[in-house]
N, C-alpha and C positions, 0 to 999 in steps of 0.2 A: 504493500500500500504506500502511495506517495504521502509525504508529510507537507504540512502547510505552516508558514509563518505569517501571522497577520499582526500588523502594527497600526494602532490608531493613536496619533499624537498631534496635539496642536491643530486639530482640524485636517490633518493629513492622513491618508489611508494607503498603507503599503500591503501588498500581497505577494508572497513568494511560494513557489511550489518546489519541493525536492522530490524528484521522481524515483522510482524503484532502482533505476540505474545510477542514481546520484547526480543527475543533471539538475542544476539550479535555475529555475525559471522566474523571472521578475514579471509578474502578471499585471501588476497595477500600481500606479502612483497617481493619486488624485485627491481632490477636495471633497469627494463623495465616495461612499462605499462601492466596491466592485460589483458590477452587474455581471454575474457569471455567464449569462447567456450571450454576452458580447464577444466571447472568445470561443471559437470552435476548437475541438480537440486537435484537429490536424494543423491548426495554426500555432499551437503552443511551442514547438521546437524553435520558432523564431524569437521567442521572448527571452533573449539572452541577458544574463546578469552583467556580463562584460564581454568585450572582444579583446583578444590578445594574439598577436602574430609574432612568431619567432622565425629567425632566418633558417632556411633549410626545411621548414615545415610546409605542408601542402595548403591549398585553399580549396574550400568546398564549393561546388557548383559555380554558376555564372555570377560574377560580382562586379565586373568593370573596375572602376577606380574607387569603389566604396570600400569601407573597412569592415564589412560583414563577412561571415563565413570563414573565420580565422581558425588557425591551429597554432597552439594547443587550445585555443579558446573553446572550441566545440567539444573537446574531450575532457575538459576539466570537471572534476566531480566535487561534491560537497565533502568538506572535512570537518567543519565545526562552525558554530556561530556564537556570538556573545551579545547579550542585550543588557546594557548597564546604564548608569547615570553618572554624570560628572557635574561640575559647577555650571556648565552651559545648558545642560538638558540631557535628554536621553541620547544614548550612543548605541548604534547597531553595527556589528562587524560580521561579515559573512566570509568565511575562508574556503577557498577552492584549492584543489591539489591536482597537479598533472603528474600522475604516477610514472610516466615515461621519462620525464626529465627531473623530477623532484622539485619542480617549481611550485611555490605557493603564491596565490594571489588573494589578497584580503581587501574586500570592498568595504569602505568606511562610509557611514551615514551619521553625521553629527547633527542632532536636533538642537533647536534653541527655544527655550521655554517661551511660549506665547506667540511664536512666529510660524507662519506656514512656509518656511524656507529651511532647507537643510544644506549643509556643506558636504560634498561628496568627493572622494579620492580613492585611489587604489595603491596598495603597497605590494610590491613583488619581492619575494624572498627566495633565493636560490638555495634549496636544501639538498640539491643533487651533488653528483660527483664531478660534473663538468660544467664549464661555462655555457651560458645560454645567451643568445644575441636577440635583443628586442627591437622590433621594427614598429610596433604599434601596441599601445595599451590604452583602453578607454578609462576615463575618470568617472564617466556615467554613461549608461546605456539604457534605453527604454523603448520598448515596442508597444504598439497599440495606441499611438497618440490620437488617432481618429476613431477609436472603437466606440465611443459614445455617440448616440444619435443615429438617425436613419438615413440622412442625406449622404450623397457621395462626398468624399473628401475634397474633390475639385470644387465643390460648392460651399462647404462649411468651414474649411480651414483657412486661416489668415495668418500670415507671418509678418511681424513687425521688425524691421532692421534699422540700425542707426549707421548710415554711411558717414564717413569721416574723411577729412582732407585738410591740408594747410589753408587757413583762412576760409574754409568751407566746412567747418566742423558740424557734427550733430544734425545731419540731414536725415531725419526719420522718414521712412516710407513703409507702407504696408502692401502686401501682395497676396493674392490667391496663388496657390502653387502652380496652376497652369500658366500664369503670367511669368513664372520663372522657368518654364520649360518642363515641368513635371506634371504631366496629365496622367490620370488613372486609366491605364490601358491594359495592364497585366498585373498578376498577383505579386510579381517582383520585377526588378529592373536594374539597369546599370546606372541610370541617371541619379545624380545626387544634387540637392540644393545645399550648398555649403558655403561657409565663410572660413577663411584661413589667413593667418598672419605669419609672415616670416620676417624675423629681424628684431631689432632692439626697440623699435617704436611699436608698442603693442596695439595702438589704435591708428596705424598708418592709413588704413582704408575703411575699416569698420570698427565700431566699439565692440569689445568682446562680450556681447550680450545679445539676447533676442527674446521676443515674446511670441508664442504660438497660440493662437486663439481658435477654439472650437465654437464658432458662432451659433451653431444649432444647440449645442449642449449648454452654452452659457458659461464655459470654463476656459481657463488659460493656463498654459505652462510657460514658465520664464526661467532664464538662466543667465549667469554671468561667470565668465572664466577669470579667475583671480591670479593673473600672471602678467609679468612685465616684459615678456618676450614673445616667442612663437607659440601659436595655439591653433586649434582646428576644431570645427564642429560640422556635422553633416546630417541632413534629413534624407533618409533613403526609404525604399520600398522592399518589404519582405513579408511573407505570410499574408499577402493581400492587405497589409496594414502599413502605417508609417512608423519608422524607427528614427530616433535621434541618437547619435553617437557624439560624445563631447570628450575632448582630450587636450593635453598639452601638445608639444610638437610631435610630428610623426616622420618616419623616413621618407615616405613617398611625397609628402606635402611640404615638409619643412627641414629636410636634411638632418634629421635626428635619428641616431642609431646608437644602441648601448649594448656593450658586452657586460653581462652580469656574472661575476666569478662565483664559485661556490662559497656560500656564507654571506654573500653581499646582498644588499637590499636597495631597492629603488622606490621612491615615493613619487607618484604622478602629480601633475599640476592640479590643484584643487579648484572647485567651482561651487557656486551656489545655485541651487535648483529649487523651485517651488511651484505651487499650483494653487489657484484660487477659483472661487465662483465669481465670475465677472470678467472684465476685459482688461484693456491696457492700463487704465488708471488704477484699478485694484491691484494689478501686478506690481506697478511702480510703488504703490503704497507699502506693499509687503517688502519690496527691495529696499525702500528708504528706511524702514524700521530695522531691517537686517544690517544695512550698511552702517547705521548709527551704532548698532550693538557691537559689531566686530572692529570698529575703529579704535585706534589708540586713544585712551582718555586724555583729553587735553583742554586747556583753558581757552584756546583760540576759538574752538567751535562753540563755546558758551558765550564769549564776550563779543565776537564778531567785530573787532576793531576795524576802523576804516583805514585803508592803505592808500598812500600816495606813492606812485611810481613814476619816475621822470622820463620814461621811454616813449610811450605811445603818443603820436602826434604832439610831441614835446621835444626833448633833447636828442632823441634818436641815437643813443649810444655815444654821445659826445659831451659828457658832463665836465664842468669846471667849477671851481669855487665861485667864480663871478656869476655864472649862470644859476648855480644852485641856491645861493643865499636868498634871493627874492622869491624863488619858488617855495623854499622852506617857510618863509614868512607867510606867503599866501596860503599854503597848505594848512598851516597852523590856524590861520584866521578863519578858514571855512570849517574847521573841525576835524581834520585828518588826525590819525593817531599813530600810524607808522609812516615813515618816509624812507623809501627804498631808492638808493642810487643804482640805476640799472647799468647796463654794459658800458665798457669803455674806461672805467676808473683806473685800470691797471696798465694803460698804454698811452703814450703821448699823441699818437696819430692813428693810422689804420692798424687795427688790432686783430682782425679775424684769424689769421693763420699763426699768430704769435702767442696765443693764450697758453697758460700752463703754470706760470709762477705765482700769479695772483698777489702781486705786490703793487702798491699804489704808485701812480705816475706822479713824479715830482713836478712835471710840466703842468699837468692839470690842477694839481693841488700844491702850490708853492709853500703853503704853511703846513702841509701834510694833511692826509685825509682825516686824521684824528680831529683836526680843527673843525672840519665840516660835520663830522659825526657828533662831536660834542655840541656843536651849534644846534643840530637837530634835537638833541636831548634838552638843551636849554630852552627850547620852545615847547617842551612838553610832549614831544613825539619820540617814538622808539626808532632808532636808526636801523637801516637795512642795506645790504649789498647784494649785487647780482653775481652768481657764479655759474660756471659750466665745468663741473669737477669730474666729469666722466671722460673728458677728452683732453688732448694736448695738441696744440697747433704744430704744423710741420716745420715752422720756423721759430718755435719757442726756445728761448734760452735754456729752459729747464731740460731740454733733450740731452744736453751734455752730461747730465747726471743719471741718465737712464740706460737701459739695455732692452733687448727684445722681450725679456720676461715681463715687462710692464704692459705690453700691448697685445691686442688681437693679432693673430698670425694666420695667414692662409697661403699654402703652397710655398712656405718658407719666407714670405714677405709680410711686412706690417700692413694691416688693413687701414686704408686711407679713404676718407670720405669728406668732401667739401673742405679740403686742406687741413683736416684734423686726423689724428690717430685716436683709435678707441682704446682707452685704458681697460685693463683686465683686473677686476676687483677680487680675483683669487690670489693676486700677487701681494705678498706681505709688504713689498716696497711701495706699491700703489696705496695700500691701506695706510701706511705710515705717512706718505705724502698727503693723502686726503685728511687724515686726522690732524696733521699739523696746520693745514690751511684753515680748517674749521676752528681749531684752538686759537689761532692768531686772530681770526675775525671776531670771535666771541670774547675771548679773554683779554686780548691786547687792544682791540678797536672798540669793544663794547657793543657789538652788533647784536640785535635781538630778532632780526628777520633776515632770512636768506631767500632770494629768488633763485632756485636751482634749475637752470635751463639745460637743455640737451638738444642740440641742433643737427645731429647726424643720425643716420641709421646704419648700424654696423653690419647689416646684412645677415647672412646665414649663420655666422658664428666664427669660431676660432679652432684651430687644430691643436693648440697647446694643451698638453695633459688631458686629452679627451679622446673618446672613441669615434667621434664624428664632429663636424663643424657645429651641428645643432646641440650636441652634448656639451661642447665647450660653452656655447651661448647660454644654455640652461644653467650650467654651473655658475657662470658669471652673474646671471640674473639673480640667482639665489644669494650669491656672495654679496652683491650690492644691497639687497634687502637686509641681510644680516648686518652689514656696515651701518645702514640707516638706523636699525634697531639700537645699535650701540651708541650712535650719536644722540638719539633722542633720550636714551637712558642717562647719558652723561649730562645733557643739557635739556632737561624737560621743559623749560620755559621757552626755548628757542622755537620759532616758527620757521619752517622750511616749506616754501611754496613749490609744488610740483609743476614744472613747465617743460615742455618739449616742443619748441617752435609753436607755442600755444598748446593745443590739446592733442598732441600726437601720442601721448602715453597716459590716457585716461583709463585706468584699470584699478581694481581694488586689491591687487598686491601692493601697489603704490599708495592708494588712497585709504587703505586701512592704517597707514602710517602717517602720511602727510595730512595736515588739517585743511589745506587749501590747494586748489587746482586752477592753473591758468587754462581758460577755456578756448582762447583763440588769439591769433595775431591780426584778426580782421581790423582793417584801418578805416572802414566806412561805418559810421555809427548807425546808419539806416539798415544796412545789411546785418549788423550785429544783433538786432532785435530778435530775429528768428533763432539765432544761435543761443542767445541768453534764455529765451523762453523754452527752448528744447532741453536745456542742460539738466533740469531736475529729474529727467527720466534716466539719466546716466550717473548722476552723483547727487549727494544730498545738497539741498539749497545752500546750506551754511558752508559748503566747501567750494561752491561754484564762483570763482573770481571773474567778474565782468568789468571790462574796461569802460570807463566813462571819461571822455576826453573832449570837453568843450573846445571848439575851434576859435582861433583868433578872429576869423572873419564871419563867424556865425551870428545868429540872432537869438532872441529869447527861446523860441520853439526848439532850436537846435540844442540849447543847453538842457531844456526840459526832457527832450527825447533821450539824450545821453544819460541823464540821471535816472529816468524810468527804466532804462535798460538794466540797471544794477540794483535797484532799490529793494527787490525781493530776494536778493542773493547776497554775494559778497562784493562790496564796493571796492573797485580797483581804480581809484581816481588818478587822472593824469590831465594833460593839457596845460597850456600856458596860463595858469590861473592868475599870475601876477599881471598879465597884460589884458585880462578881460575888463570890460566896463564894470563900474560898481553895480549896476543893475543885474548884469549877467552873473557876476560873482555872487551876488546875494541869492540868486536862484540855486546856485550850487550849495551855498550854506543852508538855505531853506530845506533842500533835499536831504542833506546830511543830518540836520537837526531832526527831521521827521524820521529818518532811518534809525537814529538812536532811540527814538521812542518805540519803534516796532520791532527792533532786531531781537529782543528777548523772546519773541514768538517764533522766529524763524527756525531755531534748532529743534523744535517739536512739531512744526507744521508739516502738512502734506500737500503736494502739488496737484493742480487740476488744470485742464485746458478746455475752456468752453467751446472753442472752435476746432478742437482736435489739435494734434501736434502740428506746428507751423512748418511751412516750406518757404524757401526764398522767393517763390512766385506768388505768395498770398498778398492780397490787398490789405487785409486786416490780420493782426496777430493778437492773441490774448493768452495770458498765463496768470494763474492765481495760486495763493496759499491759503489754507484754512487750518485753524487751531482752536479747538473749543468753539466759542461763539464768535470768534474773530475771522473775518473773511477779507482778504486783500486781493485786488485784481488789477493787473497791469493791462492796458489796452493800447495798441499801436495802430494808427491809420497810416499805411505806407504808400498806397497808391489808389487809383480808382476815383470815379466821379461821385460815389455815394457817400454822404456824410453821416449816415445813420447805420447802426447795426444792432441786431438783437442777439444777445449772448445767452444761450441756454444754460441755466444753472439748476438742473433737475434735482440735485441733492437737497436744495432748499425750497423746492416747490411747496407752496401753501404756507410758508412762514412769513411773518410780518417783519420786513427788514427796511431799514433806512439806508439809502445809497447816497454817498457823498464823494466829491472829488477831494481826495486827501492831499494830492500834490499835482500841480502847484495850487496854492491857496487862491491865487488870482487867476482863474481859468476862464477867461472870457470866451463865450461862444460854445462852452462845453455844457452838455446836458446829460444827466443820467436819471433814469426812472426805473424802479423795481416793480415788476408785475407779478405779484405773489401767486395768483391763480395759475398763471402759465409757467412759473418758474423761469422768468426771463428778465434780464437786465437790458434795457434799451439805452444806448449811448449815442451821443452826437459829438463828433469831433469836426471842427469847421474846415480844416484844410488838411492836405496830405502832408506826410512827414511830421506828424504830431503824435504825442503820446501823453497818457494821463494814468495816474494811479488812483484807484477808487477803493473805498472801504464800504462794506456792507455790515450794518450793525443791527442787532435785534432791537425792535421797538418795545 
C-alpha cells in the first residue's frame, strides 16, 4: 500500500504520495485542499518531487530542452522524512536515495508562521564511493499547476512576468500561455516557457520572480528565486498537465556543472514559493509580508530617512567642495537626512577605468574630503559615499598590488568588462582589501551611508578553483553575500544601498541584507512614474529608492511630479536644489514634510494598483498603499486628451470615505470625489505630465 503525507499549515495544503516502489510523488500544493478527482492514476508518474540529472546518466522519453525526465531523478526512492518546528515555523524535509550511486537528495520546505509562503531548496549528499557530476538539480518542482477547474489551460492560465533592463526596469506584462508559444496540443511536449539569467546581474533581463494565475479557479502560484547570480525556471508540459521547475544555475542554460566527491555536499539556490486564493495583488501581499520577515532587522527600514544624492540630473559624477557646499545647505533646508556624495570623489578627472583604490582626490577636495563630510554632519545630515567595490579598473593604480588570484579568470585570462576587472570574493586578498576600504570610510571618514554600485556583468563565471565557469560564479556569489553579512554584523548602523546600474540586481539574496535598493538610472522623470509604481511588486515599498530630481528649467508641475514619484516609497532626492526658485524649492520641502508625516505607515503597508500594473505606454498610472484605515494613492496623468479618470477601489466599496489631495496642498484644477456605492474614486487632473497624491480617510 502506498503511504501519504498530508500537511496543512498557514493556509497551505501539501500532499505527497510514497508508492509501493518508493517513488515520491508531490501531488498538491495549494491554498485549498486537494480534489483527488483532479488527478488520474496514469498521470501520477509525472508528479515528481524533484528533477536531478547526473553526467553519464540517461534521459527518459522525449524532453527537448526541458529539464524533465532526468536520471537518477526518476529512480530515486524514499529514504526518510522529518516534520519538525524551529523558530521560523514548521520544517519539512523529504530525503530520497539513489541506490546506484549512493547519492542522497533532501528536499527542504521551511514554513513561516502566519504566511502562505515557504522557502524551498535541495541538499545533495554524496554517500557513495565515487564522485558524481551534477548537471541539473531543481530547488522546487510541481506538476498539476492547471489541474483545478474545467477550462482548458490555454484559456484559464495567466503568467505575470517582470521584464527588466537598464533605464527600463520593472516592465510587468501578463500573458496567456499560447501568447508565449505554448498551446495545449498534446499531453507532453518539448516547448518550455522559461526565464533564465546568466551572469552576475541577477535581474539583467527579468526579475527572478513570477506569478501564475488560474483565473477559473481563482488561485495563484508565485515564486521568487533568492540568488544574486545565474538562475533558471521553466513551465513545461507532462502528464497532460503543466509543471514548473525552478532552480539555480544549470549546465545547459547557465554553464554550471559540479563534481561532487564522496562525502561532499551541495546546497541548491533557495527560492520562495507560495499560493493564494486571489490574483496578482494577493500574491504580492503575501510576498511583501514574507520579504519583510526574512530581511535583516535594521533601523533604516523603520525610520525611512530621506536621502540626498548628488548624481542624478545634478553633478553627474563630478563633485567638488565648491559644488557640494551649496547643495548640502539646500538639502538640509528642505529636510534631507542623508547626503551621499556619488561617483567621482576619488579621481581628479575621468575616472571610469581607474577605480580601485578608493582614496579621495586632493584636486576635488583641497581641504580633504573629511572637511566636506564633517560639513554634512554639521548641518544635521549623515554623510555618505559612493563605491563600486566588486570591480577594479584596468588602469587602476591598485593593480600593482594584485595578482591573478584577485580576479575572475576564463581561459587563462582576466575577465574584463567595460574597462573593469571582476574581483573574486573567494580570495582572502580581495576580502582584506574590501574590509579595509569599508573600515576607512566608516571609521576614518565617519560615513554612515554607502551607495554600493556595480556596473559590469561578469558573464558566465570564472575557472579559478571551480568545476565549471558557473560553479566559480556561484561560489563567488555566495562569498560576496557572506562578506556582506560580516560587514553588517560589524557595522549594524551602516546603511548600504544596493545598486547595479540602477536595478540590475534586484533579488532577495541581496535585499534580505540591504535595506534599500536603487530602482533605476532613468533620467526622465515622466518615464520614471511607471517604474516607481511597479516597484512594490518586486520589493517592499520601504526598500524601493526612487529618484526625485527637480530640473533647473522646470516649472511647479515638474517638481510636483518628481516628488509624487517617490512619496510612497523611499525618497532619493537629487537635482540642483540650490538653484531652484524659492517657490519650487518650497514644493520640495512641502513634499518632504508630508513624507515625514506618513512614512511611519509605509513599513507595514501593502500595495495596490487601481488600474493594474502600469506600462510605459499608459496615459494614466496609479499606485497606492493601505495600512489599517489609512489609504494613500498616487495618480499620474502622463498623456492623452482626457482629464478625468475613474479609479476602481473595490476593496473599499460601500465604505464612507473622504478623499483629499494631500500633496500639493495648493492643487488648482484638481478634483477628487469618492463614490462609495461603486467603489470608485473619480479624479480630475487638468493637464498632462501632472501628478497628485491623495488620501482617503474614513468619515
